[in-house]
Residue, then its C-alpha position, 0 to 999 in steps of 0.5 A: m500499500r506504500i508503495l501505492r500511495l507512493l505511485l500516486r503522488l509520483i503521478t499526479l507530481v507529473l500530471a502538475l509539472a506536464a499542465v505547468f509545461f503544456v501553459l507555458s510552452f503555448g504561452f512562448w508557442y503564441i509569442w514565437q507566432d507574433a514574432r513571426g509575425r511582424g516579418p525577418q527584420t523586426r527582433y522580438t524580445i519576451t517580456t512578462a507583459k506579452l507573457g501575460r498577454a498569452l496567458l490571459g489570451l489562453y484563459l479567454k478561451y478557455r471561458a469563450e462559451d462566457v464571453a460570448r453569451v449576452a445577458r438578455p437574447g431575446d431583448a433588442s431594447e435601446i438603454t442610453f449608457v452614459v460612461e461619465p469623464g474619468e471613471g474606469v474600465g471596472a466601474v464601467a463594466i459594475r454599472l454595465e452588469r447591474m444594468n443587464l447588459i452584461t451577466d459577467s463584470e470582471l470577464f469584461r473587464r479582462l476583455v478589456q485589457y486583452w485588447g488593450a481598450d482601455q484608452d479606448i473607452q472615452a466618456g460620453v454617452y451609447v446606445l446599448r442592447p442587452n443581446m450585444t455580446m462583450e465584444e459588441i459592447i467593448g466596440e460600441l463604447q469604442h466608437g458609438r459614441v452618440p452626438s451630446v450635450k452638457v447639461t445642468i439640471p440646478e438642484g431645487w428645479r421643478a420638473e417644468q423648468i428642467a423640461a424647458l431647458l431640455e428642449e431649449l438644448e435639444v435634447t428632447s421635447a418638453q411636453g414629451f419629457l412631462d408627460a413621460v415623468a408624470r407617467g413615472s416608471t416601475a422600473y426602479d424600486f424607489l419610484r414605487d414606494r411611495p403612499a397608495g394612491a399618490s400621483p405616478s408621476a417621477e418629481g422628486f427623483l429627477f437628480p440635479d446634477t451635470y450631464e452628457l445627453p444624447r440630442n432628440a432623444p427619446p423622453e423615455r430615454i433622458l428619464d431614464i438617465l436620470l433616473q439610474n443616476w438617482a440610483t447611483r448617488v442616493t446609495p442603498e446605504w443612504r436609503a437604508k437610513v430611512s426606516q430610522t425616521g418612521m417615514t417612507l423613501y418618499e415622504v423623507v423626498t417630499l420633505a427634502s424637497i421643502v428644505e431645498r427650497e427653502a433653505v438658501v444657506a447650506s449649514e442651515r438645511p439640517l436646523i430647517a429639516g429638523v423645524y419641519l420633524n418637529r412640527l409633523d411630530k407636534g401635528m401641527y401645519l407645516q406652513a411652508d412658503p414653498t409648497v403655495q409657490y409650487a401650488k401657484g405654478y408659473d406666474p405670467v406678470t413676474k415670469r416665474w415658477w417660484s415668486p414670493m409668496k404673498q400673506e394672502e395667497a396662504q389661505t387664498v391659494v386652495s391646494r393638497y399642496n399648500t400645507f398652510l391649509y392642509p396638515g401634514l406633508p403635500p402630496g408628492p415633491i414640489c422640486n427635485p431636491g439634491l443629496a445634500a437636502i435629502q441628508a439634512v432629513l436623513q440627519p438633521e439637526p436636534s432642537e427645539y425649535l417650532y419657528f423659523y423666520a428669514k431674515g433677507d440676507g438668506s438665512h434664518v432666525f429661530a424661535k420655541t415658541y410662537e410669541e418668539h418668532l412674532r417677536n423675530e418677524q416684528l424685528y426682520g419683517g421691515r427688511 
């Protein structure tokens, strides 16, 4: 038996050495064939990089079936994919896998490395399909950039303002975009987390950012790019904190939209969010001016969407969005808040304040009682 075990170990060792010899031999053979193709006048030096590429080629040949596999064979739908400036191949590959455009991000990255296409994938807008192979997607990312334009969407804009900008820059139709926003989307879980009977509108989730957007694109494609960005920027870790607030994600975004319009000084956002949360806890009306401004809509006289609220409009603008007339949060977001406003609601600054009043310079003065608030109003009301 001892002799048999020794014999088996010897056979295993011989097989292992044979496998190593085969891999190295294939690598040297590949390099030799490559050198022959270069012509007799070219000196060819074996380097670690060239040997590594040969071994990578062997690995990709072994994974040939996986390389050729498409994510969704019967799905020819067009998906807009945006490569951000400075984004590396690894990050691109991970996003492609998350969007079900490829099946294996690491294998995709190795294929790009083998082709030496790392530097050929430039920032821009591309149109891809789930039924494309990895090689086809790499080729598209090298040569398939579509005409695009840089668009900056500021924090606190409502959908109508965004739509007008998109049409002005020849990205898409304003009305078409507004129709797409009103229909919303069921493709994203964060858009499904809303109270029963709430509007399906994507207002509040059109993430404020600077984009490279395709020109003359279908409005649904532009909406999808903005929603993709929201899903990326408002991370699952951030969304996990929502349960700690006692609100739904939709309610958090709704309150964040009010904070976005109310706060001018960035450092005041968490404190303003805390005041609104205190009022909600006590069953008080929010009495937020921006909700009346939103309900008023476009003012043809001032030609503005956010005309300052007149004191009497707190009672005369009849709308469920008017938080002077209706308790609790409005039915939905009044604008599209940025990360800072969302974070302010998730991590408000604790205080006993129930009121704040604009000082006229963008900042606010805060009060715990109504009497104190009235004094602040007298002090700063004439400014």
